C-alpha atoms as one frame of an Amber mdcrd trajectory, in Angstrom:
protein
  11.487  55.811  18.298   9.155  58.381  19.909   8.512  56.536  23.168   7.350
  59.528  25.216   5.023  60.612  22.407   3.549  57.096  22.203   3.031  57.102
  25.975   1.303  60.479  25.892  -0.973  59.479  23.027  -1.912  56.236  24.719
  -2.287  57.642  28.222   0.369  55.423  29.783   1.618  56.192  33.264   5.017
  54.560  33.182   7.309  52.442  30.995  10.259  50.686  32.595  13.188  49.332
  30.587  14.547  46.179  32.248  18.061  44.920  31.599  20.480  42.529  33.263
  23.793  41.770  31.557  24.557  38.577  33.482  21.344  36.781  32.491  20.702
  38.501  29.179  17.384  39.880  30.360  16.126  42.834  28.337  12.681  44.178
  27.677   9.955  46.606  28.696   7.306  46.818  31.422   4.425  49.126  30.466
   1.941  50.347  33.072  -1.098  51.902  31.436  -3.451  52.503  34.368  -2.932
  51.856  38.083  -5.516  54.398  39.286  -8.508  52.057  38.981  -6.811  49.336
  41.017  -3.963  46.882  40.340  -2.616  46.823  36.796  -3.055  43.316  35.344
  -0.979  42.031  32.447   1.022  39.064  31.273   4.704  38.489  30.524   5.354
  37.896  26.829   8.559  36.176  25.677   9.060  36.861  21.988  11.621  37.428
  19.224  11.085  41.064  18.324  12.698  42.641  15.276  13.790  45.741  17.180
  13.264  47.665  20.401  10.615  49.934  18.875   8.449  46.978  17.917   8.760
  45.497  21.413   7.996  48.792  23.138   4.918  49.480  21.044   3.690  45.907
  21.590   3.915  46.503  25.343   2.100  49.824  25.018  -0.703  48.472  22.828
  -1.251  45.356  24.928  -1.272  47.253  28.222  -3.760  49.792  26.850  -6.002
  46.977  25.601  -5.797  45.388  29.031  -7.168  48.551  30.613 -10.050  48.533
  28.115 -10.623  44.864  28.946 -10.824  45.595  32.678 -13.195  48.520  32.100
 -15.601  46.599  29.858 -15.476  43.504  32.074 -16.272  45.501  35.201 -12.937
  44.724  36.873 -11.520  47.177  39.425  -8.120  47.414  37.794  -6.124  48.615
  34.828  -3.705  47.341  32.257  -0.016  46.482  32.127   2.292  44.321  30.008
   5.830  42.964  30.059   7.604  42.057  26.827  10.970  40.296  26.905  13.437
  39.670  24.060  13.471  35.862  24.166  16.453  35.563  21.803  18.725  37.735
  23.970  18.451  35.616  27.122  21.592  33.750  28.197  20.406  32.226  31.486
  16.627  31.918  31.510  16.012  30.995  35.186  18.249  33.836  36.326  16.608
  36.235  33.860  13.159  35.427  35.232  14.332  35.810  38.817  15.816  39.209
  37.940  12.589  40.201  36.192  10.727  39.227  39.352  12.951  41.613  41.275
  12.066  44.477  38.937   8.348  43.688  39.334   8.705  43.484  43.103  10.333
  46.915  43.044   7.112  48.391  41.626   5.532  47.875  45.039   2.551  45.727
  44.095   0.852  48.042  41.585   1.525  45.459  38.845  -0.028  41.996  39.082
   1.741  39.927  36.427   0.797  36.629  34.824   1.650  34.348  31.881   1.485
  35.244  28.206   2.892  33.876  24.960   6.215  32.085  25.433   6.062  32.156
  29.252   6.152  28.614  30.658   5.840  26.949  34.051   9.598  26.936  34.713
   9.595  30.698  34.074   6.899  31.156  36.718   8.850  29.190  39.314  11.970
  31.275  38.689  10.042  34.562  38.579   8.428  33.893  41.945  11.846  33.734
  43.555  11.992  37.462  42.892   8.406  38.628  43.414   5.234  37.901  45.348
   3.121  39.803  42.817   2.334  36.980  40.412  -1.440  36.983  39.862  -1.825
  33.238  39.704  -5.231  31.871  38.675  -6.097  30.196  41.976  -6.108  26.413
  42.181  -9.500  26.796  43.825 -10.806  27.868  40.410 -10.986  25.916  37.156
  -8.136  26.376  34.609  -7.955  29.900  33.208  -8.370  28.681  29.634 -11.745
  27.164  30.426 -13.008  30.463  31.834 -11.812  32.309  28.734 -13.393  29.717
  26.439 -16.761  30.113  28.158 -16.675  33.867  27.629 -15.737  33.379  23.981
 -18.756  31.106  23.506 -21.102  33.798  24.855 -19.538  36.324  22.497 -19.935
  33.973  19.549 -23.597  33.506  20.402 -24.074  37.284  20.523 -22.474  37.610
  17.072 -24.719  34.925  15.585 -27.766  36.550  17.148 -26.786  39.913  15.657
 -26.415  38.460  12.156 -29.109  35.776  12.152 -31.516  36.764  14.927 -30.689
  33.437  16.589 -27.823  32.518  18.927 -28.046  28.788  18.186 -24.635  27.134
  17.704 -25.928  23.773  16.495 -24.805  23.045  12.951 -22.447  26.030  12.750
 -18.953  25.629  11.342 -16.105  27.075  13.401 -12.411  27.200  12.459 -10.077
  27.514  15.462  -6.488  28.646  14.972  -4.529  27.383  17.959  -5.721  24.456
  20.073  -3.893  25.239  23.280  -5.094  26.257  26.732  -8.069  28.196  25.339
  -8.560  26.727  21.866  -8.985  23.148  23.056 -11.588  23.900  25.771 -13.364
  26.118  23.257 -13.406  23.285  20.718 -14.910  20.961  23.322 -17.643  23.469
  24.201 -18.501  23.923  20.532 -18.545  20.185  19.849 -20.841  19.732  22.848
 -23.163  22.207  21.112 -23.122  20.119  17.903 -20.875  22.478  15.932 -18.621
  21.271  13.149 -15.184  22.287  14.397 -12.029  22.644  12.307  -8.695  23.381
  13.939  -4.951  23.624  13.609  -1.935  23.805  15.882   1.834  23.421  15.555
   2.016  21.014  18.510   1.485  17.404  17.393   0.331  16.248  20.848  -2.284
  18.982  20.975  -3.434  18.112  17.469  -3.850  14.458  18.451  -5.882  15.419
  21.530  -8.147  17.676  19.480  -8.632  15.054  16.804  -9.634  12.597  19.500
 -12.401  14.981  20.569 -13.750  15.193  17.026 -12.001  18.288  15.687 -11.304
  18.148  11.942  -7.626  19.010  11.622  -6.450  21.311   8.846  -3.004  22.594
   7.902  -2.098  25.828   9.744  -1.606  27.661   6.452  -5.079  26.633   5.266
  -7.148  27.540   8.326  -8.059  30.984   6.963  -9.578  29.382   3.881 -11.970
  27.064   5.715 -15.556  27.880   4.746 -17.018  28.592   8.164 -19.444  30.694
  10.124 -16.816  31.728  12.668 -13.045  32.053  12.550 -11.576  31.879  16.070
  -7.902  32.896  16.363  -6.695  31.550  19.704  -2.910  31.665  19.328  -0.717
  34.683  18.512  -1.943  38.175  17.734  -1.558  40.027  14.462  -2.721  37.054
  12.390  -5.324  38.925  10.340  -2.914  41.137   8.448  -3.758  42.404   4.970
  -2.771  39.186   3.150  -4.473  36.680   5.471  -7.551  38.855   5.682  -8.071
  38.445   1.943  -8.035  34.660   2.349 -10.634  34.617   5.108 -13.805  32.626
   4.357 -15.806  33.248   7.542 -18.748  35.496   8.394 -17.524  36.230  11.917
 -14.111  36.677  13.561 -14.273  35.850  17.268 -11.220  34.473  19.031  -9.278
  34.620  22.282  -5.881  35.782  20.986  -4.749  39.229  22.115  -4.468  41.913
  19.421  -5.794  39.701  16.618  -5.484  42.645  14.223  -2.104  44.304  13.571
  -3.896  47.671  13.592  -7.462  49.064  13.680  -7.347  49.530   9.917  -7.970
  45.782   9.508 -11.196  46.200  11.496 -12.341  48.709   8.869 -11.402  46.269
   6.107 -13.393  43.471   7.748 -16.389  45.769   8.027 -16.099  46.684   4.350
 -16.056  42.999   3.461 -19.149  42.310   5.554 -17.272  40.261   8.168 -18.423
  40.805  11.756 -15.399  41.269  14.032 -15.675  40.736  17.791 -12.878  42.782
  19.444 -10.596  40.435  21.345 -10.331  42.617  24.464 -14.109  42.387  24.868
 -14.287  38.678  24.174 -11.346  37.107  25.998 -11.845  38.472  29.517 -13.131
  35.275  31.153  -9.924  34.348  32.970  -9.438  37.947  34.095 -12.988  38.086
  35.445 -12.566  34.887  37.461  -8.951  35.419  38.524  -9.122  39.098  39.494
 -12.574  38.648  40.956 -11.433  35.809  43.200  -8.335  37.753  44.239 -10.390
  40.808  45.160 -13.478  39.154  46.690 -12.785  35.458  47.318 -15.942  34.545
  45.407 -15.720  31.471  43.142 -18.777  31.627  40.876 -18.773  34.209  38.057
 -21.373  32.826  35.685 -23.360  36.091  35.685 -20.261  38.146  34.835 -19.180
  35.734  32.111 -22.618  35.792  30.492 -22.398  39.584  30.565 -19.599  39.301
  27.978 -22.281  38.402  25.441 -24.333  41.444  26.425 -21.281  43.700  26.092
 -20.532  42.263  22.651 -24.113  43.000  21.599 -23.774  46.585  22.859 -20.577
  46.984  20.811 -22.388  45.834  17.664 -25.265  48.233  18.290 -22.898  51.157
  18.811 -20.913  50.292  15.675 -24.119  50.008  13.658 -25.465  53.322  14.919
 -22.183  55.167  14.344 -21.314  53.413  11.045 -17.887  52.566  12.429 -15.872
  49.408  13.005 -16.591  47.261  16.033 -13.037  47.924  17.221 -13.672  51.669
  17.281 -17.038  51.107  18.950 -15.493  48.983  21.723 -12.611  51.365  22.412
 -15.121  54.224  22.393 -17.265  52.457  24.996 -14.249  51.855  27.225 -13.022
  55.425  26.835 -16.472  56.812  27.658 -16.364  54.940  30.961 -12.844  56.188
  31.685 -13.917  59.759  30.936 -16.819  59.361  33.372 -14.335  58.137  35.971
 -12.023  61.106  35.205  -9.369  58.575  34.246  -8.275  59.930  30.850  -7.659
  63.239  29.157  -8.484  64.384  25.652  -5.113  63.680  23.999  -5.169  59.969
  24.806  -6.053  57.666  21.927  -5.728  54.011  20.912  -2.242  53.227  19.596
  -2.702  52.246  15.989   0.350  50.766  14.366   3.862  49.496  14.794   6.587
  52.032  14.138   9.394  51.021  11.833  12.978  52.113  12.332
């Protein structure tokens, strides 16, 4: 595994390996950019195949988080923690130890929840650190903020294709009906969309069905004939096989790193499917949470609506350059970083998982 080469190519400042034998804690903390302000990024608990896969996941996600901050107008950069969930022996102790490692970084990293990280993990983590960037209780739930931003991005995509941002009568298939997917489904239903959805949690499925969501089997969600496919669970879902099954005109969801690599963005473009890059679309919670932390202000409607304008700018750039929307979005973010003297020429988006 060429960790230092990956860091140099991606422009990362620091990668910390964390390990504690007593608790079974092991994983990586990647800091991509702390020069623009605090580095924001969640803690992901996952069963990785090997250390290379985990390290590159941390690097890719932290880089995307910097791009997200840049395009959302947040004074901050990106970070990510990935933990080998299957190696943990004592989870509360592991999270407390992880908190100690984060505390040792001196406040440059503001951590938060990600896939697999639950409330009991937060309580244990905060025994070791004060640098947990909690979405304030004075604000609405983070998932609702993200869902609002996703709606504005969806409207921008429809306007680009149809010349009309109207959601009424549109069919949307949501993969994952959790903290973002369910509020998104409600917003879409309120706009008279026909909403299909799936989730592995039976209680969540029942709640969604009660709202009017048409439940489909998780394996069949890609094949739903729809205007928009919204992945709102794990990343990497639109790999080469699932991409061929897709029956939607637009891909616009809140999951991080929806595509395993940028090559899938090129494939979607070739198939005539409009892809909204996730790091442009899913910044609602970051905008509200980081904004409140930095300014104390509670209303961010203007900034959330700006997500739609940014999505439109990405489409226009991709159209003009005959490139994928992923490349257009990363190019926009990198242009801003160049203007800020934040990156050097060798840095580039990390493209694929390395295999040992």
